N, C-alpha and C positions, 0 to 999 in steps of 0.2 A: 422460540417455541411457537409463538402465534403464527409466524410465517409458515412453519412446518405444518401446523394444524390447518391453516387456510388451504393449503394444497393437498391435504389428506396424506401426508407423508408419514412413514413409520419413524419411530424414535431413533432407529439406527442411522437415519439421514442427518440427525441433528449435529453431530460433531463436524461433519463436512460443511454444513451450512454455517455453523459458528466460526469455523476457521476462515471461510471466505469473507464473512462480515468483519471479522477482526482484521483481515488483510485490507479490506476497503478502508477501514478506519486508520490503520497504520499508514497506508499510502497517503491519505489526506493529511495526516500529521507531518509526514516527511515532506510532502509537497508544500505545505503552508507554514512550517515552523519559522523560517526567517521573516516572512511577512507578518506573522502574528507577533513575533518578538518586537519588530519595529513599531507596530501599531499599539501594543499594550504592555511591552516589556515583560511578557510572560514567556518562560522557556517551556516549550511543549515536548522537548525530547528528554528522555531520562538521563540523569546526571551520569549514571554508570556507563552510558554509551560513549561518553567523552573520555579522552585521556586524563589520567590523574592530574589534578592541578590546573586544568584548562579553564579559562574564564569563558564560560558558555555564552554569556551575553556579548562579549567582544566578538567572538567568532560568528555568532548568528547575526549580529548587526552589521558585520563587515560586508563589503561588496566584492570580495575576492575569494577565490577558492583557497582553502587552507587545510593543513594537515589535521587539526583537531576536528573540524567539521567532516572531513573525509572519514576519519575514524568513527565518528558518531553515525554518519550515514551508512558506513560499511556494516556497523553493528545492527542498525535498523533494517537494512536490506537483507542481512542474514536471517533475521527474524521473519521478514516478509516472505522470503523464499521457503522457510519452514512452514508457514501458514498456507501458502499456495500449494505446496506439496501435500499437506494434510487435506486440504479441500479437494484436490484432484484425486487423491487416493480414495476418498470416501464418496466421490461423485457417483459411482455406480449404484450406491444405495438409494439415490434419488430416482423415483419412478415417474413422477409427473413430467411429461415432455416439455411443457412450457417453462417450468422451473429449472429443469436441466439445461435447456438452451440458454436461459438467462444466466445461470451459473457459469456455463462455458464462455459466454460473451464477456462476463465480468472478469473471469480469470484471464482471458485473452488480453483485455485492456490493462489489467494489473501487471501482467508480464511485460507489456510494452512500456508502461510507466516505470517498472523496475529497471529495465535496461536504460531508460533515459536518465533515471536518478543515479545509476552507476557512473554515467559519463559526465554528469554535471550536477552540482548542488544548486538548489533553487535560490540561494542567497545571491548568486551571480546572475542567473537568468531564470525566470519562471519555468516550471516543468508542467506541461499540460497534455491532455489528449489532443491529438492533431487531426486534421482532415484526413491525412493518410491512415491514421489508426481507424477512423470511422469507415473509410473506404475498404480497408482490409477486412474489417469486421463484416461488412456487407458481403464481401466475396466468400466468407466462411459459411454463410447461411445456406 
């Protein structure tokens, strides 16, 4: 809400902005979950995203791609897609051009991360924004 007020946006823009911020947070959780588990033994992914009976710690702590983690990440990526769709649908309600450009750039990078997370889980190799992503973002301006 403070962000919306700072940019003098109407309340109708809030759901889109909220969805985008939730998508940013979810992407960070998906990106960092294995690393955080290894460093603090805390599981950051919801238990209901894993198959029934899966030992989340074993799968998050492992260094190989595995079916239980694929299921958890598949569920997380489905939720991420829903949030990005909600953010993009409501984006027309944002009238401040700077805020709109920032939201578009954020959504673009989140879509790139989403595709990368679909292809590999970060317990095998970290998933980050690349130089190519930054270059493509500059071309979009």
